[in-house]
C-alpha positions as CSV (number, residue, x, y, z in Angstrom):
1,M,-19.3,-5.8,-14.6
2,L,-18.9,-3.3,-11.9
3,S,-20.3,0.3,-11.8
4,V,-19.8,2.6,-8.9
5,H,-21.8,5.9,-8.8
6,H,-21.1,8.9,-6.5
7,V,-20.2,6.9,-3.4
8,H,-19.6,8.8,-0.1
9,K,-18.5,7.5,3.3
10,S,-17.7,9.1,6.6
11,Y,-17.1,7.9,10.2
12,G,-18.6,10.6,12.3
13,I,-17.1,13.9,11.2
14,E,-14.2,12.2,9.5
15,K,-14.7,12.0,5.7
16,I,-13.2,8.8,4.1
17,L,-14.7,8.7,0.5
18,A,-16.1,11.5,-1.5
19,D,-18.0,11.2,-4.7
20,I,-16.3,7.9,-5.8
21,T,-17.4,6.9,-9.4
22,F,-15.7,4.3,-11.6
23,S,-16.3,1.1,-13.5
24,V,-14.5,-2.2,-13.9
25,N,-14.9,-4.3,-17.0
26,P,-14.0,-7.8,-18.0
27,G,-10.3,-8.2,-18.7
28,E,-9.5,-5.1,-16.8
29,C,-7.2,-5.1,-13.6
30,W,-7.2,-1.9,-11.7
31,G,-4.7,-1.2,-9.0
32,L,-6.2,0.9,-6.1
33,I,-3.4,2.9,-4.4
34,G,-3.2,5.7,-1.8
35,P,-1.6,6.3,1.6
36,N,-2.6,4.0,4.6
37,G,-5.9,5.2,6.0
38,S,-7.1,6.9,2.8
39,G,-10.2,4.5,2.5
40,K,-9.0,1.8,0.1
41,S,-10.0,-1.1,2.3
42,T,-13.3,0.7,3.2
43,L,-14.1,0.9,-0.5
44,L,-13.6,-2.8,-0.9
45,R,-15.7,-3.6,2.1
46,I,-18.5,-1.5,0.7
47,L,-18.3,-3.3,-2.6
48,A,-18.3,-6.7,-0.8
49,G,-21.3,-5.8,1.2
50,E,-19.5,-5.6,4.5
51,E,-20.2,-2.0,5.0
52,T,-22.7,0.5,3.6
53,A,-22.1,3.8,1.9
54,D,-23.6,7.0,3.3
55,Q,-24.6,8.1,-0.2
56,G,-24.3,6.7,-3.8
57,S,-24.7,3.2,-5.2
58,F,-22.9,0.5,-7.0
59,E,-24.2,-2.4,-9.3
60,F,-22.9,-5.7,-10.6
61,S,-23.6,-6.9,-14.1
62,P,-25.2,-9.3,-14.2
63,P,-26.8,-8.8,-10.8
64,A,-25.9,-12.4,-9.7
65,L,-22.2,-11.9,-10.7
66,R,-19.8,-14.0,-8.6
67,F,-17.1,-12.1,-6.9
68,G,-14.2,-13.2,-4.8
69,Y,-13.1,-10.9,-1.9
70,L,-9.8,-11.2,-0.1
71,S,-9.8,-9.0,3.0
72,Q,-6.9,-8.0,5.3
73,G,-9.0,-9.2,8.3
74,L,-9.1,-12.9,7.3
75,K,-12.3,-14.7,8.2
76,F,-12.5,-18.5,8.7
77,Q,-15.1,-20.7,10.3
78,A,-14.1,-21.9,13.8
79,E,-14.2,-25.6,12.6
80,D,-12.3,-25.1,9.3
81,T,-9.6,-27.4,8.3
82,L,-7.6,-26.9,5.1
83,G,-9.6,-29.5,3.3
84,S,-13.0,-28.2,4.3
85,F,-12.2,-24.6,3.7
86,L,-11.0,-25.5,0.1
87,T,-14.0,-27.8,-0.5
88,R,-16.4,-24.9,0.5
89,M,-14.5,-22.4,-1.7
90,E,-14.2,-24.5,-4.9
91,G,-17.5,-26.4,-4.4
92,D,-18.3,-29.8,-3.2
93,L,-18.9,-31.9,-6.4
94,P,-20.6,-35.0,-4.8
95,A,-22.8,-33.0,-2.5
96,L,-23.8,-30.7,-5.4
97,E,-24.5,-33.6,-7.8
98,S,-26.7,-35.3,-5.1
99,L,-28.6,-32.0,-4.4
100,L,-29.2,-31.4,-8.2
101,G,-30.6,-35.0,-8.6
102,Q,-33.0,-34.4,-5.7
103,L,-34.1,-31.0,-7.2
104,A,-34.5,-32.7,-10.7
105,E,-36.9,-35.2,-9.1
106,R,-38.9,-32.6,-7.3
107,L,-39.1,-30.4,-10.4
108,A,-40.4,-33.3,-12.5
109,A,-43.3,-33.6,-10.0
110,N,-43.9,-29.8,-9.8
111,P,-42.8,-28.3,-13.1
112,E,-44.6,-24.9,-12.5
113,D,-42.8,-24.3,-9.2
114,R,-40.7,-21.2,-10.1
115,A,-38.8,-21.0,-6.8
116,L,-37.8,-24.7,-7.3
117,L,-36.7,-24.0,-10.8
118,Q,-34.5,-21.0,-9.7
119,Q,-32.9,-23.2,-7.0
120,Y,-32.2,-25.9,-9.7
121,D,-30.6,-23.3,-12.0
122,R,-28.4,-21.9,-9.1
123,T,-27.3,-25.4,-8.1
124,L,-26.5,-26.4,-11.7
125,E,-24.4,-23.2,-12.0
126,E,-22.5,-24.0,-8.8
127,L,-21.9,-27.6,-10.0
128,L,-20.5,-26.2,-13.3
129,H,-18.1,-24.0,-11.4
130,A,-17.1,-26.8,-9.1
131,S,-16.5,-29.0,-12.1
132,A,-14.2,-26.3,-13.7
133,N,-12.2,-26.2,-10.4
134,A,-11.8,-29.9,-10.0
135,G,-8.2,-30.8,-9.4
136,Q,-7.0,-27.2,-9.1
137,S,-6.6,-27.0,-5.2
138,L,-3.4,-29.1,-5.0
139,P,-1.5,-27.1,-7.5
140,A,-2.6,-23.8,-6.0
141,L,-1.5,-25.1,-2.5
142,A,1.9,-26.1,-3.9
143,A,2.4,-22.7,-5.6
144,L,1.6,-21.0,-2.3
145,G,3.8,-23.2,-0.1
146,L,1.0,-25.0,1.7
147,D,1.1,-28.5,-0.1
148,G,3.2,-30.0,2.7
149,L,0.4,-29.5,5.3
150,P,-2.2,-32.1,5.9
151,L,-5.7,-31.4,4.6
152,T,-7.0,-32.3,8.1
153,L,-5.1,-29.6,9.9
154,P,-7.3,-27.0,11.5
155,V,-6.9,-23.6,10.1
156,S,-6.5,-22.2,13.5
157,A,-3.1,-24.0,13.8
158,L,-1.7,-22.0,10.8
159,S,0.6,-19.0,11.1
160,G,-0.7,-15.6,9.9
161,G,1.2,-15.8,6.7
162,Q,-0.1,-19.3,6.0
163,K,-3.7,-18.1,6.6
164,T,-3.2,-15.2,4.2
165,R,-2.0,-17.6,1.5
166,L,-4.8,-20.1,2.2
167,A,-7.4,-17.3,2.0
168,L,-5.9,-16.2,-1.4
169,A,-6.0,-19.8,-2.7
170,G,-9.6,-20.1,-1.6
171,V,-10.6,-16.8,-3.4
172,L,-8.9,-17.8,-6.7
173,L,-10.5,-21.4,-6.6
174,S,-14.0,-19.9,-6.0
175,N,-14.0,-19.2,-9.8
176,P,-15.1,-15.5,-9.4
177,Q,-16.1,-13.3,-12.3
178,L,-14.8,-10.3,-10.4
179,L,-11.9,-10.1,-7.9
180,L,-11.7,-7.7,-5.1
181,L,-8.3,-8.2,-3.5
182,D,-6.9,-6.3,-0.6
183,E,-3.1,-6.7,-0.4
184,P,-2.9,-10.1,-2.1
185,T,0.9,-10.1,-2.2
186,N,1.4,-10.0,1.7
187,H,3.5,-12.9,2.8
188,L,4.3,-14.1,-0.7
189,D,7.9,-14.9,-1.7
190,L,9.3,-14.1,-5.1
191,E,8.3,-17.6,-6.5
192,M,4.8,-17.2,-5.1
193,L,4.6,-13.7,-6.7
194,A,5.6,-15.0,-10.1
195,W,2.9,-17.8,-9.8
196,L,0.2,-15.2,-8.9
197,E,1.2,-12.9,-11.7
198,E,1.1,-15.9,-14.2
199,W,-2.4,-16.8,-12.8
200,I,-3.7,-13.3,-13.3
201,S,-2.3,-13.1,-16.8
202,H,-4.8,-16.0,-17.8
203,Y,-7.7,-14.6,-15.8
204,R,-10.4,-13.1,-17.9
205,G,-12.6,-11.4,-15.4
206,G,-12.3,-8.0,-13.9
207,M,-10.1,-7.1,-10.9
208,L,-9.8,-4.3,-8.4
209,V,-6.6,-4.7,-6.3
210,V,-5.3,-2.8,-3.4
211,S,-1.5,-3.2,-3.4
212,H,1.6,-1.5,-2.3
213,D,3.7,-3.8,-4.4
214,R,5.0,-1.7,-7.3
215,A,6.5,-4.4,-9.3
216,F,3.3,-6.5,-9.0
217,L,1.3,-3.6,-10.2
218,D,3.7,-3.1,-13.1
219,Q,3.0,-6.7,-14.1
220,V,-0.7,-7.0,-13.7
221,A,-2.4,-3.6,-13.8
222,T,-4.1,-2.2,-16.8
223,G,-4.9,1.0,-15.0
224,I,-4.4,2.7,-11.6
225,F,-6.9,4.3,-9.4
226,E,-5.4,6.8,-7.1
227,L,-7.3,7.7,-3.9
228,D,-6.2,11.1,-2.6
229,A,-6.1,11.3,1.2
230,A,-6.7,15.0,1.1
231,T,-9.7,15.3,-1.2
232,H,-11.0,11.7,-0.6
233,R,-11.6,11.4,-4.3
234,L,-10.6,8.9,-6.9
235,K,-8.6,9.6,-10.1
236,A,-8.0,7.2,-12.9
237,Y,-4.7,6.6,-14.8
238,A,-4.4,4.4,-17.8
239,G,-1.6,1.8,-17.8
240,N,0.5,0.1,-15.1
241,Y,2.4,1.6,-12.2
242,S,5.3,2.9,-14.3
243,A,2.8,4.6,-16.7
244,Y,1.1,6.1,-13.6
245,L,4.3,7.6,-12.4
246,E,5.0,9.1,-15.7
247,Q,1.6,10.7,-15.9
248,K,1.9,12.0,-12.3
249,V,5.3,13.7,-13.1
250,A,3.7,15.2,-16.3
251,E,0.7,16.3,-14.3
252,R,2.7,18.0,-11.6
253,D,4.9,19.7,-14.3
254,R,1.9,21.0,-16.0
255,Q,0.3,22.2,-12.6
256,R,3.6,23.9,-11.7
257,Q,3.7,25.8,-15.0
258,E,0.1,26.8,-14.9
259,Y,0.6,28.0,-11.2
260,T,3.6,30.1,-12.3
261,D,1.7,31.6,-15.2
262,Q,-1.2,32.4,-13.1
263,Q,0.9,34.1,-10.4
264,S,2.5,36.2,-13.2
265,E,-0.8,37.1,-14.6
266,I,-2.2,38.0,-11.2
267,A,0.9,40.3,-10.5
268,R,0.4,42.0,-13.9
269,L,-3.2,42.6,-13.3
270,R,-2.6,44.0,-9.8
271,E,-0.1,46.4,-11.2
272,S,-2.6,47.5,-13.9
273,A,-5.3,48.0,-11.3
274,V,-3.1,50.1,-9.1
275,H,-2.2,52.1,-12.0
276,M,-5.7,52.7,-13.2
277,R,-6.9,53.8,-9.8
278,G,-4.0,56.2,-9.4
279,L,-4.7,57.6,-12.9
280,A,-8.4,58.1,-12.0
281,K,-7.5,59.8,-8.8
282,F,-5.1,62.0,-10.6
283,R,-7.6,63.1,-13.2
284,K,-10.4,63.7,-10.7
285,G,-8.1,65.8,-8.3
286,G,-5.9,67.5,-10.9
287,K,-8.6,69.3,-12.9
288,A,-11.5,69.6,-10.4
289,D,-10.7,73.3,-9.5
290,T,-9.9,74.9,-12.8
291,G,-13.3,76.5,-13.4
292,D,-13.2,75.0,-16.9
293,K,-16.6,73.2,-17.0
294,F,-15.8,71.3,-20.2
295,A,-12.4,70.1,-18.9
296,K,-14.0,69.1,-15.6
297,G,-16.6,67.0,-17.3
298,F,-14.1,65.5,-19.7
299,F,-11.7,64.3,-17.1
300,A,-14.5,63.3,-14.7
301,N,-16.0,61.0,-17.3
302,R,-12.6,59.5,-18.0
303,G,-11.9,59.0,-14.4
304,L,-15.1,57.1,-13.9
305,G,-14.2,55.0,-16.9
306,T,-10.8,54.2,-15.5
307,V,-12.3,53.3,-12.1
308,R,-14.7,50.8,-14.0
309,R,-11.8,49.3,-15.7
310,A,-9.8,49.0,-12.4
311,K,-12.7,47.2,-10.9
312,N,-13.1,44.9,-13.9
313,I,-9.3,44.0,-13.5
314,E,-9.9,43.4,-9.7
315,A,-12.8,41.1,-10.5
316,R,-10.6,39.1,-12.9
317,I,-8.1,38.8,-10.1
318,D,-10.6,37.7,-7.7
319,K,-11.8,35.0,-10.2
320,L,-8.2,33.7,-10.7
321,L,-7.8,33.5,-6.9
322,T,-11.2,31.6,-6.4
323,T,-13.1,29.7,-9.1
324,D,-10.2,29.6,-11.6
325,R,-7.4,29.2,-9.0
326,V,-4.5,26.9,-9.8
327,D,-3.2,25.6,-6.6
328,K,0.6,25.4,-5.9
329,P,1.7,21.8,-6.3
330,G,2.1,20.4,-2.8
331,R,4.6,17.8,-1.8
332,S,3.3,14.4,-2.2
333,W,2.3,12.6,1.2
334,Q,5.5,11.3,2.6
335,M,6.6,9.8,5.9
336,K,9.6,11.8,7.0
337,I,12.6,9.6,7.9
338,E,16.2,10.6,8.5
339,F,18.6,8.2,10.0
340,S,20.9,10.0,12.3
341,K,24.7,9.6,11.7
342,G,26.1,7.0,14.1
343,M,29.7,6.2,14.7
344,H,31.6,4.3,12.0
345,S,32.1,0.6,12.6
346,A,35.1,-1.4,11.4
347,R,35.6,-2.4,7.8
348,H,34.5,-6.0,8.5
349,V,31.0,-5.8,9.9
350,L,29.9,-9.5,9.9
351,A,31.6,-12.8,9.5
352,I,29.7,-16.1,9.3
353,E,32.0,-19.0,9.1
354,D,31.2,-22.7,8.6
355,A,27.9,-22.1,10.3
356,E,24.8,-24.2,10.7
357,I,21.5,-22.5,11.6
358,G,18.5,-24.2,13.1
359,Y,17.0,-25.9,16.1
360,P,17.7,-29.3,17.7
361,G,16.4,-31.9,15.3
362,N,15.6,-29.2,12.6
363,R,18.7,-28.1,10.7
364,L,17.7,-25.2,8.4
365,L,20.9,-23.9,7.0
366,E,24.4,-25.4,6.7
367,G,27.9,-24.6,5.3
368,L,27.4,-20.8,5.5
369,N,30.5,-18.7,4.9
370,L,29.4,-15.2,4.3
371,H,30.8,-11.8,5.0
372,I,29.4,-8.2,5.1
373,Q,31.7,-5.1,4.7
374,Y,30.9,-1.6,6.0
375,G,28.5,0.2,3.7
376,D,27.1,-3.1,2.1
377,R,23.4,-3.2,1.3
378,V,22.4,-6.8,1.4
379,A,19.1,-8.2,0.4
380,L,18.3,-11.7,1.8
381,I,15.7,-13.5,-0.4
382,G,14.3,-17.0,-0.5
383,P,11.1,-19.1,0.0
384,N,8.8,-18.5,3.0
385,G,9.8,-20.8,6.0
386,S,13.2,-21.5,4.7
387,G,15.2,-19.9,7.5
388,K,15.7,-16.2,6.7
389,T,14.2,-14.9,10.0
390,S,16.2,-17.7,11.8
391,L,19.5,-16.4,10.2
392,L,18.7,-12.8,11.5
393,R,17.9,-14.1,15.0
394,A,21.3,-15.9,14.9
395,I,23.1,-12.8,13.9
396,T,21.5,-10.9,16.8
397,G,22.4,-13.6,19.3
398,Q,18.8,-14.6,20.0
399,L,19.6,-18.1,18.4
400,Q,22.9,-19.9,18.9
401,P,24.3,-21.5,15.7
402,L,24.4,-25.3,15.9
403,R,27.8,-25.1,14.4
404,G,30.4,-22.6,13.4
405,E,30.8,-19.0,14.3
406,I,29.0,-15.6,13.8
407,R,31.1,-12.5,14.6
408,L,30.4,-8.8,14.6
409,G,33.2,-6.3,13.9
410,S,34.5,-3.8,16.3
411,N,32.2,-0.7,17.0
412,V,29.3,-2.4,15.3
413,K,26.0,-1.2,16.8
414,L,23.3,-3.6,15.7
415,G,19.6,-2.6,15.3
416,Y,17.0,-5.2,14.6
417,M,13.4,-4.6,13.2
418,A,11.4,-7.9,13.6
419,Q,8.8,-8.9,11.0
420,E,5.8,-8.3,13.1
421,Q,7.4,-5.7,15.4
422,E,7.3,-8.1,18.4
423,E,10.3,-6.1,19.9
424,L,7.8,-3.5,20.9
425,P,6.4,-3.8,24.4
426,P,2.8,-4.3,23.7
427,N,1.5,-2.7,26.9
428,Q,3.6,0.5,26.4
429,N,2.6,3.4,24.3
430,A,4.9,5.3,21.9
431,L,5.7,8.0,24.5
432,Q,6.8,5.4,27.1
433,I,8.8,3.4,24.6
434,M,10.6,6.4,23.3
435,D,11.2,7.8,26.8
436,G,12.9,4.5,27.7
437,L,15.1,4.6,24.5
438,T,16.1,8.2,24.6
439,G,15.4,10.0,27.8
440,W,14.1,13.0,25.8
441,N,11.4,15.2,27.1
442,Q,7.7,14.8,26.0
443,T,7.9,17.8,23.6
444,E,11.0,16.3,21.9
445,I,9.5,12.9,21.7
446,R,6.2,14.1,20.2
447,S,8.0,16.2,17.6
448,F,10.1,13.3,16.7
449,L,7.2,10.9,16.4
450,S,5.2,13.3,14.2
451,K,7.8,12.6,11.5
452,Y,6.4,9.1,11.4
453,L,2.8,10.1,11.4
454,I,2.3,9.2,15.1
455,K,0.5,12.3,16.4
456,G,-2.1,13.6,18.8
457,D,-3.7,11.0,21.1
458,D,-2.1,8.2,19.0
459,V,1.0,8.5,21.2
460,F,-1.0,7.2,24.1
461,I,-2.3,4.0,22.4
462,P,-0.5,0.8,23.6
463,A,1.8,-0.6,20.9
464,G,-0.2,-3.9,21.0
465,K,-3.3,-2.0,19.9
466,L,-1.7,-0.2,17.0
467,S,-2.3,-1.2,13.4
468,Y,0.4,-3.1,11.6
469,G,1.3,0.0,9.6
470,E,1.5,2.2,12.8
471,R,3.7,-0.5,14.5
472,S,6.0,-0.5,11.5
473,R,6.4,3.3,11.7
474,L,7.0,3.1,15.5
475,S,9.6,0.5,15.1
476,L,11.4,2.6,12.4
477,A,11.3,5.6,14.8
478,C,13.0,3.4,17.5
479,L,15.8,2.4,15.2
480,V,16.5,5.9,14.1
481,A,16.5,7.3,17.6
482,Q,19.2,4.9,18.7
483,G,21.7,5.7,16.1
484,Y,22.6,2.2,14.8
485,N,25.3,1.5,12.2
486,F,24.2,-2.0,11.2
487,L,20.6,-2.6,10.6
488,L,18.9,-6.0,10.3
489,L,15.4,-5.5,8.9
490,D,13.0,-8.4,8.6
491,E,10.4,-7.6,5.8
492,P,10.5,-3.8,6.7
493,L,8.1,-2.9,4.0
494,N,5.2,-5.0,5.2
495,H,2.1,-2.8,5.9
496,L,3.8,0.4,4.5
497,D,2.0,2.2,1.6
498,I,3.8,3.2,-1.6
499,P,4.8,6.8,-0.4
500,S,6.2,5.4,2.8
501,R,8.1,2.7,0.9
502,A,9.6,5.3,-1.5
503,R,10.6,7.6,1.4
504,F,12.1,4.5,3.2
505,E,14.2,3.7,0.3
506,E,15.4,7.3,0.2
507,A,16.3,7.2,3.8
508,L,18.2,4.0,3.5
509,S,20.1,5.4,0.5
510,N,21.3,8.2,2.8
511,F,22.1,5.9,5.7
512,E,25.9,5.9,6.4
513,G,26.0,2.4,7.6
514,T,25.5,-1.3,6.7
515,I,22.2,-3.1,6.1
516,L,20.9,-6.6,5.8
517,T,17.3,-6.9,5.0
518,V,14.8,-9.7,4.2
519,A,12.8,-8.4,1.3
520,H,10.4,-9.6,-1.4
521,D,9.7,-6.1,-2.9
522,R,11.5,-6.2,-6.2
523,Y,11.4,-2.5,-6.6
524,F,13.1,-2.1,-3.2
525,I,15.8,-4.8,-4.0
526,E,16.6,-3.1,-7.3
527,N,16.8,0.4,-5.9
528,Y,18.8,-0.3,-2.7
529,A,20.8,-3.7,-2.7
530,S,24.5,-3.9,-3.7
531,K,24.4,-7.6,-3.3
532,V,21.8,-10.4,-2.8
533,W,22.0,-13.4,-0.6
534,E,19.7,-16.0,-2.2
535,L,18.6,-18.7,0.3
536,I,18.2,-22.1,-1.6
537,P,17.9,-24.5,1.4
538,P,20.1,-25.5,3.1
539,A,22.6,-23.1,1.5
540,I,22.9,-19.4,0.7
541,R,24.6,-18.1,-2.4
542,E,25.8,-14.7,-2.9
543,I,24.9,-12.4,-5.9
544,N,27.0,-9.2,-6.2
545,L,24.5,-6.7,-8.0
546,A,27.0,-3.9,-8.1
547,A,29.3,-6.0,-10.3
548,A,26.4,-7.4,-12.4
549,R,25.0,-4.0,-13.3
């Protein structure tokens, strides 16, 4: 289905991919993981024909294989509406039927025209695919939360999240034999994720999926490709994400043991070499002036043999240190985050009483009576567009409740991380933003930002020109630097890779404060939340996970 052979890619002197070789067969779903910037999206763009490799090749089988490609940089035609986009992706049945009839008439008059015959065959195949997709667009739109929008609505009027979900629907409806998906779970809520996982369970083609959603990879992946940012190479692991983690732990344990054994062997050989050379020197120097020719020759010969053995030992040491070297297991790539200890707040951090949240003429939530105590970790879940972000904005005071009251406790210092990091001044760079927040000198700021992988000249890039992942890291740095004791986080894991997500969870577990976060990452919710607020419009119900466990 897909075979990739020794692909290399660099941008200038920066190596991205090195000797990438793998295959994807029907029925296989390979998860492609690795730190942001390691080359995952580049590899998919090469396979989709949007970039070219410097070396190597890849091939589809059959050569005319239909593949569906979901990119992070969404591409729509300027005049696209929901309806026209979906028609183009799933196939226009009436137009294809009309074209096939015209081609049949022309072919009857020119049966020897091979180009015409090939066009007829391609059109017939497209018609069969469109027939298979007939009636599937509306269920897909409903599952992805787009069914309430008119088909005449221009795509340009959609939000970023809606465009992502529409692009995903289009790719799935194009009836591909191979799927190349780059972060397909972005902007999907839990119900949408469940639908996508169910769809994939019935899909019989091959899949290569870039994802940082660990629960999603546990559900759908039959294997994991890990792209190493240091070596730029790919390594395959059988099974889902949990199986990959088990293999990685076992692999690191083996490497650690092999490294320890090798260091012991090198130490033993070095001691032997030193002993041999000392013995040879003693034999040569100790008997050279006795006048006994036999003894002189006897010890000289043995001294030369001892030197040769010492040199052989040193050659073995050199080989262990070079060609047979076992590297010391390094720390996995991690973003370094430590939340500073802020002052403790009162026991009662947040009280929401008889509140209604929304906008004039558009009431989103009502009858809210919710409380958060110091140290709570609350996950807010619910469908996209149901009012989760509006509730967070009401808690921060950016949005006044239509009714009722929202109160913060005494000594509560509230820090807010918006979903798309719009709180960052787009025209200021990281140095300027941190200087305004902290008053630290440039050396202190650079040292602090380096923990968030914002280094070198990156500190001079305006926030509005940073990637989503870079903006996420900068927002986290701003929260940490200000010492908040109550964090409101709106989808904090968006655009973070798996190592960053794991490190972020670890940091939150060590945070001595209170947290309310909007989240769809099921691994994250399971590892961090003590209670869940489930938004079922227009109400919110509370689930105490600590009591349920």
